[in-house]
N, C-alpha and C positions, 0 to 999 in steps of 0.2 A: 477717522481711521477706516471705517467700513466703506466709505466712498472710495478711498484709495485702493482698498483690497478689491472692490468691485471692478475697478478698471484693470487690475492685474488678472482677475478671473476672465474678463471679457477677452483680454489679449491672449490668454492661454487657450481658450476654447476656439478662437479664430485660428490660432496656429495649429491646433490639433485637427481642425476641419480641413485645412489646406493641405495637410500632409496625408496623402492617400495610404502610404505605408503604415502610418500611425493608426489610421482608422481600421486597417486590416488587423493589426496587432491587438487592438482593443476589443473589436467586436467579433471577428471571425476566428482568429487564432485560439482563443480560450475554448470555443466549442469543438474545434478540431482536436485540441489537446484532451478535452474531456472524453470525447468519443474514443480516441486512440488509447489513452491511458486506462479508461474505464474497462476496455476489453482486454488490454494487454497485461496490466498490472494485476496478476492473480497468482496465488500460491497453490491453487488446485492443480493436481497432477493427473491428467487424463490422457488417453490415447498413447499409452506407453508402447513403443515398438518392441515387440516380443518375438524371440526365435524359439522354436520347439525342437528338441532333439530327443525323440521318443524311441528308445532302444527296446522297450518292452512290447509295444504294439499290442496291448491288451485292453480289455474293457475298463479295467481300473485306471490305466494310464489315460485313456480317453476321457474318463470322468474328471480326472484332475485337470486336463487341458480345457474341458468345457467349463469348469468352474472359473478359470482365469478368463476365458473368452467371454463368458456371460456376465462377468462382474461389472463390465462397463468401463474398466480402467485400462485393460490391456488389449492391444491390437496385434494379432499374429501376422507378422510380415514375412516370416521365413520358416521353412521346414528343413531342418538339418539332417544330413545323411551320414556324416562321418566327423571324427574329432577335428580334423584339419579345418573343415568348413565351420565348425562351431567356434574355433578360435578366431577365424577371419571375420565372422559376422560382427563381432564386437570391436575388433581392431579397426575395421573400415567404417564403423559408425552406422551400419545398417540397422542395428538393433541395440537397445539399451539393456535389455533383460533377456536372459537365456534360461530356459527350463530344460534340464537334462534328466530324463527318467531312465534309469539303468535297467538292463534286462534282469528278469527275476523279481521285479517290483511286486507284481500281482501275486506271485508264489509266496513271497514273504508275508503279505497281508493275509493270505489264506491260512498260513501256518500259525498266525497270531504273533509273528515276530515283528520287530521294528523294521519298517521299510524306509529306505533312504531315497531322497530326491536332491539332486545338486542344482543349486541356484547360483548363477553367475550374473553379477550386476556391475554395470559401468558406474563407478563411484566418483567420477570426475566432479559432478555436482553433488556435494554431500547432502544438501537439503532434499533434493529430489530423490536421491538414493534412500534416505531415511524414510520418506513417505512411501516409496515403493516397497521397502521391507515391511513397513507396517501393514500395507495392503496384503502382502504375501502371508504374513503371520496370521492375519484374520482368516484368510481363505483356508490355510492348513489347519488352524484350530477348529474351524467349523467342520471341516472334513473329518478330522480325528474324532471329534465328538460324535459325529454321525456313525463312524465305524464302530465306536465303543457301544453305542446304543443298539446297533444291528447285531453285534456279537452277543450281547447280553440277552437280546430278544430271542435269538436262536437257542440259547442255553435254557431260558425259562419257559419258552413256548411262544407260539405264534401270536397269542392274545396278550402277551405281557406288555405292559406299558412301563417304560423305564422310569423308575423312581429309586433314589438311594435308600436301601433297606438293609437291616441286619436282623436275621432270625424272624423275618416276617413283620418287624416293627418299622414303620415308616419314619425316617429321620427328617429333622428339620432341614430345610434348604434355603439358600439365599437366592432370590430372583431379582437382580438389580434392574432398575429402570432409570435410564440416563435421560435427563432433560436439559437441553441447551437453552439458556435464557438469552434474550436480546437478538440472537441470530439463529433461530431454530434450525434452519436448513444448512447452517455452517458454510455459507457461501463466502468465499474470500472477497468477491466483488462487493458485497454489501459492506464489508469492513474497509475496503480500499478506496471506493469511489468518493465517500465523504472526505477522505484525506487528500484525494486529487484536487478537490476544491481549494483546500489550503495551499497546495503546491502551486496551482495556477495563480492564485492571488499573490503569493510570494514572488513568483517570477515576474508577473506583469507589473505590479506596483513598484517593486524595487527597480526594475529596468527602466520604467518610464520616468520616475523621479530622479534616478541617478543621472539622467540626461538633462534635467531641467535647468540647472545653473550652468552646466558645462556648455550647453547649446548657446546660451546668451554670451558666454566668453568667446566662443568660436566665431559667431556672426558679428561680434563687436558691439552688442547692445547692452552689455552689462554696465559699461561706463555711463551710458545714458540713464539707466535705472538708478545708478548710485547718486547721480547729481539731482535726481528728483526728490521731492519731500517724503517719498516713501521710506519707511524705516526698514531695517533688515528683517525684523520679525514679521512685519506686514508683507514684505515681498515673499518670504518663504511660505507664509500662510496662504497667500494668493496662489502660489504654485502647488501647494499641497491639496487644497480643496478640490480642484478639478479631478485629480487622480483619485482622491477619496470617493468622489461621486461615481467615477468610472468603476472603482472597486465594488461599491455597493450595487451598481447596475449588473456587474458580472456575477455577484452573489445571487441576485434575483434570477438571472438567466440560467446559470449553471444549476441552481437548486431546482428550477422548473424541469430541466432536462433530467436531472437525477431522479426526481419523483416520477415523471411521466414516461421517460425513455427507459431508464434502468429499473423502474418499478421498485425503488428503494424508498419506503415511507419515511416521512419526517415525523418521528414520534414525540419530539419535544416542542417547545414554544418557538415559533418563527421569530417573534420579536426579540427573544433572548439570543437567538442566532445572530440577528442583526446587531444587537448591542455588543456581543463578544467579537463579532467581525470588526466593529468599529475599534475596539481595543487592539485587535490584531493589525488592522490597517495603520493604526497609530504607530506601531513599531516598524512595520515594513516601509512606510513612507518616510519615517525618520531615518532609517538605515539608508534608504535611497538618497535622501538629501545629504546625509553625511558623506556618502561616497561622492556625490556631486561636488561638494565643497572641497574634497581632497584631490579631485582629479582636474587636470588641465585640459584634456581633450576627451572627446566622446569615446575614442578607442580605449583610453585608460579607464574611463567609467565603465565601459562594457566588460573589460577584463576583470576589474575589481568586483563587478556584480557577480560574475560567474565564480570568482574566487570565494565569495561569501555564500552563494546559493548552494553549491555542491556540498560543502561541509555541513551546512544547515540541514539539508535533506538527510544526509547520512547520520547525523547526530540527533535526529528528531524522534527516532523510533518508528519511522515510516516503513523502512525496509528491514531493519534489524532491531530486536528488543534491546532497550537501553540496559536492562538488567544483565545482559550477556557481555556488555562492554567492560573494559578494565575500569577499576574504581576511579582513577584520575580522569578518565574520559567521561564517566558518569557525572562527575562534578562539573565538567565543562558544559554539559548539556543544559545546565540550569540557566545559562546565558542565552539559550536559543529560544526565541519566541515561538518557533514552529512546534517545538516540543509541547508547549502548553495548549496551543490552539488545536493540535491533533486530538488531544484528550477531550477538549471542549466540544469540538464539532462531532466527534464520534459519539460522545455521551448524549448530545442533543438528538442526533439522527437515530441512533440505534437503541439507546436506553431511555430516552425521554426524560433525562434528569434536569434539574433546575439549579437555581442559585445556591441552594443549600448544599449541593454536592460539588459544584464547580467553582465556588468562590476562591478556593486555594489555588486554582489555576489562573483565575482572572486577575488576582492581585499582582503576582509577579509579572504577568503580561503587561498590565498597566504601568508598573514601575519601570520596566524596560523601555516602554514607549516614551514615557516622560523623560527618562534619562537620555535616550538617544536623540530625541527631538531637541531637547535643551542644548545638548552638545553640538548639534548641527547649527542652531541659531548662534551660539557663541563662536563657533568656528567661522561662520559666515561674517559675523560682525568684525572679527579680528582681521580677516582678509580685506574687508572694506577699509578698515583703519590703516 
């Protein structure tokens, strides 16, 4: 049996080596995808184009503007002089965020009255708008606290240190200290780049294996393979192993760039990462073979591959939390191998967890792999018969 499989392996490697486009897809394209997606796929909101409409032109209004400017999130791109210009700057897309400080703002603050500032925000992208509003609330809360402390200091004296007191008795206060585990700097890149590894493996392995049997049909060699002593299962195993080895090579390559280029440390066990990657490749290669047995041409295989990949990415939790999806869709995600591997690879990279934590993700991943690969073999045998 192994002798027959060895000949199939030799044939596949020779065919891959002769196809220059295949070599590019295997060795160069994954690195390009990693570098592009690693920098592009981020939920951090920075450099927000901001317009300023300062009708007060006072020291207090300039303080507010400097807080936004020095926060590192807002870039002032336009200074507005009238209401018409203020409306046009958002309509034309020159700015996403508009701060309008009305005249009399500083006078209201001096009187101890509530001073108002109008914030106009382009809410086309609801997620970005929510993050911007969160930044804005933090800046205004900090400024309001500062104003309260300054006012109380003036009332109690220049040497007063602000502490909540009643009748000279110091009250207990809560001083929260927030600590983020696993991703202390809260960088979305550290969260997304390990997931990009899973996406690249999904796209590459399914695309390559989906062409495996179809290519034999188109060039007319499938009949020659059928009449040989090679069994259907041996033929499929011989076609899977080269792409599995390619998948492991890409894991080594991409992990190297993730650690040394993006400076994202691998906190978990690398051998566990390889083992779980094997389970994941078991499912992706099986899906690719199933598509290959169902397709008659390479064009059909390509279209079927994209038909599977796009929903798999959307329903994996990579872009949108699964908990936010409708219940019926949440149940559908349990059939998606990418869902489980994202939890596994992020857990190994960021948390350093092991089998004790990840076993409940590995078991369904293995079950899906066995089921899909078995179905592919049965489907191929039926077509031969």
